C-alpha angles and dihedrals in degrees: 000000000000121000115245115253122246113263095225091133089055089050089056090053092049094055099265123166097256092090129033118237111271096017113117118241117248112274093022126103113245116238109247111239119242112273112253120217111220112214114235111270121235112255107261116246119236118247088247092059091049096048106037111028092152099044130110123285111267096232091053092050091050093048092049089051090057099252091131143289117321090255091053090048091051089054091050091052094047090050091056094245095126127081128189116198089342095309120114112236126203102161118098094209094065115126123204141185107237091194096065110014129085119226128192128189115198088346094306121115119241116218108228101170107099091194091067117096126202120185137173114216128188102216112210122222113268093037120116117230094236134096090238136003124219091210093055096247119149110278139182091254091068089066091055099055112137096029114121095206121089102235132184132193125252105233124328142271125211116256089248094047122090127201152061119008121170118220123195147141092223100109098182093053093044093053092051094046090055097045112094093214090075091056098222104173128226122201123212133184115207135183111220136169112278162268098052114207119231090238093063094083093053091046092054094046091050091049143260122232113233129180090266098042145289120324125197126184123222092221141348134193141162110247098184138351132199132167107294099006144048137198112223135183120221123190120189141141097221118121104191120131116279088351098155094045093047093045096052093042091053088051090055100259110098115200118255096180133000135196129180108219105173141030109189107305094345117099130197091223115163095339107135124224112279094020131118133207133178117247118247121244089252092054091049091049089049091053091050090051092048089051093049096247 
C-alpha cells in the first residue's frame, strides 16, 4: 500500500506559513499587478525662485555688472552658462538678490557689489608700498587722494621695484591673492648682468636654498640679451620679502632693475608709472577664479 503524500500544497492554499501572502507559488505564473498611472509632477522650482521672488531679473543684474548687453545675457542664461549659488539657471524669468547671491558665468564669478573697487596701479621706483609713511617718504596713498573709498594694496613691492600693484577694498579677495597656498602667480622682468647660462632656468626651477628656506620658480626665460647684460622673466607664487632679488643674487645674477608685470590674470600693459586704471569685469572674474572664489 502506498503512503499518502504530504498535503503541503493544500496548506499553501489554506493560508499556511510556507508562502507569504502575495508571493506566487513555484511553478505558477504570477499575476501581473495593475498598471498604475503616475500623475504628472509639478515642475520643481529652482532655489532662486523660492528664495528671491521679489529680486531683480538675472539678465538685468548680469548686464549691470558688465557681462554684456541684456540680449547677450539672456542668451548666456538660455545656454545654461550661468549659475546662481551653484545651481545652473536656464529660465529667463529668474529673479536674484545681487547683494547676497553668488553668480558665475562660464565658471567665473561675477562681481555684483558696486561698492567694491579694483584698481591696477603702476608703482614707480622710490615709492613706498604703504598708504602713508611716517617718515614723509612718497607712498602709494598719495596717488589715491580724493578717493572716498578706503583702499589697501594687495602685497608689496620694494621701494626700488616698479610695476603692478593691485588696490582694492575687497578684503577676502586680497587675503587669498596674497596667501601662497592659492598659488596666484606674479611675473617679474629683471635686468641682470650677462651672459646668462642655459642651466640657470633649470637651477631656478629645481630650487635655490635661501636663508629662510628653499625657493622654486614656476617658470624662467631670457627675454633679451646683449653684451654684458640680460633681461629675464621670472614667474613665481612666493610672497617673501625681496624674493626675486635675493633669488637671482644667490644664483649669481644680482638684479640691476626690476618690474612686476603681472599678478594672476592682470597685466600691467601700457599703464605708465604713477597711473591708475580700474580693472575690467573679466580681470576681476579672473582674480576670483585664481583665488578659488
